[in-house]
N, C-alpha and C positions, 0 to 999 in steps of 0.2 A: 700543646704548647708551647710557641716561637720562642721564648728566652729574652721578649723582649722586655724593657718598663712599662712600654705603649702598645696595645693592640692593636694591630694594623687594620687599619681603614680600607673597607672597601666600596667602592659606590657601583652598586651594580642597578641603578634605577635609568639608565642609558639606554638606546636601543639602538645600537650600531651595528652598519650594514659594509661591509668591505664590498666593491665590484673591481672585478680585474677581466679585462677580454680576452678573451682565448689566444691566444697566439697573433695577436692583433694585425703585426706588419704583414706575417704570411698569411695570414686569411684574407685579409685582404685584396691580396696581389691573387687568390685562389677563387676570389667572389668574383673580381672584374675580369677573370680569362682564365676556364675551369681548366681549360689544361694545362696548365702549368702543375694541378694537383698529381700529375700523373709522373711528373718529374723528380727529382730532387733538385729544389730551388733554395738558393742563395741568395740573399738579400744586401748584394752589397755590388759596389764595379768592377767590372771583369780584371783581375790583374794583369792583365795583356794590355788592357787598357790605360793601365796608371803606372805600368813600370813595375809592378807586385806592390803596391803601398795600399794602402784601407785595410777596412777592416770588417766585418761579418756584420752584421747587425740581425741577425737572426735568421735562419732555416727552416723549410720545413720542417716532415717528418722524417721524408725519405733523405734527405741529405743526412740527419742526425741520425739515421742509421752510419753514415760512412764517420762519424766521428766529429761531424763539422757543428760548431757551436759558436754561439754569441761571444763577440770579443777576441774571436779566432781572426789571424791574417788571413786576408779573402786570399793571399799566396797559400799559407797552409791547406784552407779550405779546398783547392784547385787541385794543386797536389792529395789530397784522400781521394778527392770525387773528379774528375776532368771534364766528366761527362754532364757534373752539375749545368744548370741554367742558372747563368749570375742577373742578377738583374738590380737595378739601382736604386734607392729606397726615393719613395716618389713623399715626401715630409710633407708638402702642401698639401698634396690627397689626406695624408693619416690625421694630420690636423683639421681637415673638414670634419672628419669620419667622427675623430675626437668632440669635437663642437657639437654637432645630434646628437653623440650619446650624452654629453654634459648637459644640452636641453632638455632630455630626458627626463635626467635627476633632477632638474629644481620644476618640474610637473609635481616632486615628491615632498622634495626640500629645498631650502636657502641655505638650509647648514654643510656645505660638503665642500671637503678637503682634498683637493690633488692630490697625487702622490706621482704621477707622471702622467705622459700619454695616453695611457690605457690601465688607469687602474685610480680608481678613488675612495676617499669616508664618506656615507651619508650618516648623519644622525637622523633618525625617523621619531624620536618618542614624541614630538608632537610635530606634527605635518600635515599636508597640504590638502590631503582627504579623508585629516582625522580617523583613519584606520588604527586600529589599537594592534595589528599584529605589523610587525614588525619583518616575517615571514613572509606574509603576504601581499606586502608592498616590495619584497624584492621578486619575489615573483611574477610581479606585475612587470618589476622593472626590467627582466629579463625578456619575458612576452613582447615590449615596446623595442626593446634595441635588437629583438630577432625581425621583426616585423618591419621594422623602417629600414634597419638597416644590413637585416640580412647575413647577421655576424652576430656569433655566440659569448656568453661571457657565463663568468664564476662564482657566487656569490659567498659569501661569508654572513651570517645575521651571531649577533651578542650581546653583551653588554659593556664592551670595550673594545678599542683598535687593536689592539694583542690580540687577542680570542679573533676577532672579526675578520683579520688578515689570515691566520692560521688558517680558518676555515675555510676561504676562499681557495685558498691552495688546496685542502683536503679532500676532493672530488674534481680532477678536471677530465674535460671541458666539461662546460655545461651544468658542473656542480649546487651546490644549495646547500650548503652543510651547517647547523644551529648547533651552538654551545648558549644549555642556559646555566646560569648562575650555578644552582647543587651537583651539574656535571664537570666544569669548568677544569676542576682540580685533579680528576679520575683521566680526563680527559687530556690534560698538560702530562699527569705522569708518565701517560703510553705512547709517547711522542718522542723519536730519537734525538738527539744533543741538537742533531744538522738543523732539524726544520725551526730551535729557535729563533726569530729572527731579531739580530744582533748577533750571533753568534756565527761569526765567517768563519770562512777559510784557516785563515792565519789560528785562529781559535780554538777550534775543533781537536786539533792533536794535543793541544795543551788541557783540554777538557777529559781528552782519551787517560791523557797520565795519572790525573786524578783520580781516574775509573769511572769518570761519570759520561755514561752511554744511551743514556736515558732522562727522559722531564723526573720518572724517579728516580733515579740515583743523582740529581742534585736536590731535587728535595731533600734530601735526607741530609745535605751539607747547611753548615750552620751561617748565619748570617752574617758574622766574624768572621768563617774562613772564607765567604764567597767577596767578601770585600777586601780583605789582607790579599788574596790572587790576585782580584780583578776591579779594584776599584770600584767608580762609581757604576759599573756595566755588574760585579758582582751585588751589589746593593738593588740595582734596577731587576737582575733575574732574579735574587732571591722573594721577589714578591710576583715576579713576573708566572713562577711555575706554582703560584699561591694562587694565579687567578687575579692577580690584583695592577691595576694600570688605569690609572686612572686620568690621565690626561685627555682633554676634550678633542674632540672635533671643531678643527681650527678653521675658518672661514680665510680659505689664501685665496691669491691670485699665481699664478703662473710668472714665473720672471721673463720679463723679456728684454732683459742685457743687464750686464754686470759688469762694474767701471770702476775706479780709484783715477783723483788726479787729488795733483796739491798745487796750492797756492807757493808763491814765493817773496819773502820779504825783500832778498835780493834777487836782484835777477838772472837767472845764468845767460853767462856771455860765450861759452864755449862747446863746442861739440859733443865732447867728452862727458863734460858735466851733463848736457841734455840725455847723454844715451845712457849715460851711470844710472840716473832717475828712471829714465824706460826700462828699462830693464828687472829694477824693482818693482817698480808698479805691476810691469807682467805678471812675475811671483806671486804678487797678491791680487790679478787676478782671476790668476793659475790656480790660488786656495780657494777664492771666492765660486769658483765652475766649479771645484771640487766636491765643495759643501753641499753647493745645488744641486750637485750629480748632472751637471749640465755641461756642452758642449758648443761651439756656435763653426759660423763660416766666414762671420763678417766680423772686420777689426777698426772701431773708428780712434784716428790721432785725435786729441785734443792741444790745440797752442794759442796761448793770450800772451801778446808781449807786451813789454812798456808801456807803447802810446794807449795799449786796450782793445787794438784789434784784434780778434779773435775768428781764426782757422779751423774750421773740421773737416777732415778729409777720410773715407772707409775704402776700406781694398775687403772684398768679397774672394776666398778661394775656394775650391771643389770640395774637397776634404773637410770634415769635421776636423778642428784641433781646437784644444786646453791647453798643451803642456805650454810652461813657462816661453823654451826657447822658439817654438812657432810664435808665437802671442807678440815676440822681441823681433821677430824677425822681420814680422809683417806689419810691426810699429814704429820700426828703424829705417824700411823701405822708405813709408810713407814721410818722416820727419826728414829724410833725404832731398824727397822731391820737393817736398814745401816751402822747409824750416830757412829762415832767417836768422839767423841770430845775432849777428851781428845790433840789432833791435834789441834784444834783451829779452828774454822770456821769462814770465808773470808768473805761465800758470801751463801743466803740460796732464795729461789724461787719456788713457786708456779706456775703451767701451768695448766687450764683447758683445752681438748682436746675430740674429738668426739662426736663437738658440734649440737645441732639441735636446729632450734628456740623455744623454751618456749611458746609460746602457737598459736595456728593458727585457723584464722577468716575465719570457716568452716560453710556454710551457709548450711544445709542438706535438700538438697527436692531432690522428683522421678528425676533420670533421665534420664531415658532411654524411647526414642519414638523409629517408624520405621522410618527406613531410615537415610538420611542425613540433622543435623538439620538447615548444613551453605549452604545449597545448593539453 
């Protein structure tokens, strides 16, 4: 008994696959230049070329042995391993490979929810090849990706997104893990609490303070206790550890831009007023980028005057940005270049384009063995 007035409802009717490309950026570069696999490889511009700026997008297995990881500063990575090869990421190439993979997904289903450039959920309850087995479809997708891109992926199969995601992480690379409805609770109770998606680095110490180290420890806590301590997340975790996560796979398109604009009833007539408004917008755009887990290279400024003349101008930077100060800095530079405040400003807008995911969850492991791993 769970002590609730109403029983918990668990929808186990769906067949969901989560596909996660194995060490996507690093493996694309090693595929295209196999010699790179012999060395510590860091996907970032060399700090000597950037004055010490920039961050690591990902690093291969050899580089990780030196403690290098994604989101670390490139300068720190260089200090840890001066002999590493630093290679700027080729995001256009990664997007093209990602599109190849997406086209493979569409052979089997159109109910696809991209999570980032290298992972997605697929609902194959009803599918294009009329196959009753989600496990078989997952194997076919792994085979197709290998044969057509010479890259590997890991797959998780279950009846909801939460379990499918956990399953794809369970065995990497090239893993295929299946969690059936009658296995879900035992599977979840055996996991370390850190493996539960939604339990971030800041939450783990709080969990440990409460004596929660595993899914089993979480399972023992009452719903009210978890809600009192963690709020909405407590409500969600109480259900997740019982294998309940009824959110459907949602067909979404990747965001191409994030922006904010404001029309003013009374025209702005001073530079100070305009810059103040742009600073507010830069902060709003940053919040939206964080929610979308994106950063970008192109800032677009839009201006409309009282006579309805509209000007749009963009600036592209070398490094990805998403912080409000960086966005405001670029927007204000454009503003100073093009604005004619004396005409009266009726509309201001800032948009970030040329977007890519802010972080990539890549587990970098040795990728290559002889032969086709999916035969």
